Steps between C-alpha positions, in 0.01 A plus 500: 500500500474498124841343433419210723130491395397531872139480599319524833565181703826393313782370712851645453837425630775754579865406440813683589733555202780727394277791426288473816174307486355293212126415489359184344141398471394142600298312237123539526281194549371523136866514370588195711195308375584592137851371539370173655265449208790543256709242699242226497727248667779510235858510625809576290677201354714329763329669792381288783293562808632356822281473806811470717649813361173698538485409870866580585552769757 
């Protein structure tokens, strides 16, 4: 719990790996919001958004 900084209500994923099971914590809402604030609509040079690509299945 300490290594992953788990708190009550956190979401985790279990993955099978060579040593058995690996556990990863999903980002919390405040972490997601902080990353969105840092992003502020800037894309790397040369990156483009495509509506068609976003809606492909």
